[in-house]
N, C-alpha and C positions, 0 to 999 in steps of 0.2 A: 194552359188548361182550357179546354173547350167549354163554353157555357152550356148549361142544361136547359136554358130558356131565357126569356127576356120579360122585363116588366116595363109597361108603358101606360100612361094614363091610369085608368082603373083596371087594367088588364094584366094578366100573366099568361104568356105563351110558353107552355111546358112541353119541351121536346120529348122528354122521356115518357111522359104520360100521353103524348100526342093530343094535347088538350089546350083549349083556350078557356080561361076563367076570368070572370068579372066579380071581384070580391070572392064570396063563397059559392057563387053560382057558376055552373059549367055552361059554356056556350057551345052548342053543337056545330061542328064543321065537318064537311065531307073531307076525306083524305087529301084530295088534290087542292081543295080550297085551303086547308091547313098548310100544305106545301107552298102555295103561292104566297100566303101571308108570311110564312117563315122566311122565304127568300127576300121578300120586301123588307122585313124587319132587320134581317142580317145585313142588308145593304141600305139602311136608312140614310136619308139625306141626299142620295144620288139618284139620277135618272136610271131606272132599270127598263131596258127596252123590252118590247113585246117579245122579240125573238129570244132574248136572254131568258125570259121567264118560260117561254115554250121549251127551250132547250134544257132548262134546269128542272122543270116539273114533269115534262114528258120526254125524257131523253130517248132518242132513237125511235120515237113514235110520231107519225104524221098526224097532227090534229089541226083543226081550224082555229082561227082567232076567236071564234064563238065560244069555244071551251074556256079560253082564258077570260073572255068578257064575262061569262057566267060566274066564274070563280071570283073575279073582282067584285061583281055585284053581291055575291054571297059574303065576301069579306066585309064589304061596306055595311051590309045588313047586320052581320054579327057584331061589328064595332059601333053600330048605331051612328055611322058616318054619313055625311051629306055630300053628294057629288058637287053641288054648287058652292058650298063653303066647307071644304074638307078639313078635318082635324088630323086625320090619319093617312088617307090615301089620296094623293093628288094625281089627276089624269093629265098627261101632256099629250094633247091630241096628235094622233098618227105617229107618236114616238114611243110612249110607254107610261110608266108610273113612278111616283116618288113617295116613299114613306116619310111623312112629315114629323111625327113625334120622335122624341129622343129615347130610344130603348136603353134600358139598363140591364146588363148581363147578369144572370143568376148562375152561380157556380154549383158544383155538386154538393157543397155544404149548405146550399140554400141562401147564402149571403149574396148581396149584390156586389158587383165588381166593375164599377165605372160604366161608361156608355160606349156605343159604337157610333160610327159616322164621322 
């Protein structure tokens, strides 16, 4: 069964609702920023290269790394994460990014089903 989202820290990333929530509060994300965060969360714990993210979020579209950098900045702002001492998104200079938290999958029944990574 595919998860319908993930729980990590104070956050829930809801795939069906295309939403990020912190407690009862909805955190606004642009669609591509949501897609970047989703890809990072689904691949938690491992290095996700910039090229992999570009291919996953902008398939078949030529975009600059600036688009990805802007999305990463927005992800950090939404998660209240600090680039200098990250809790969620670690930057590996000139390589890519790693999602540091351990996400817990949420099933269609709303129950948690272990973690990824």
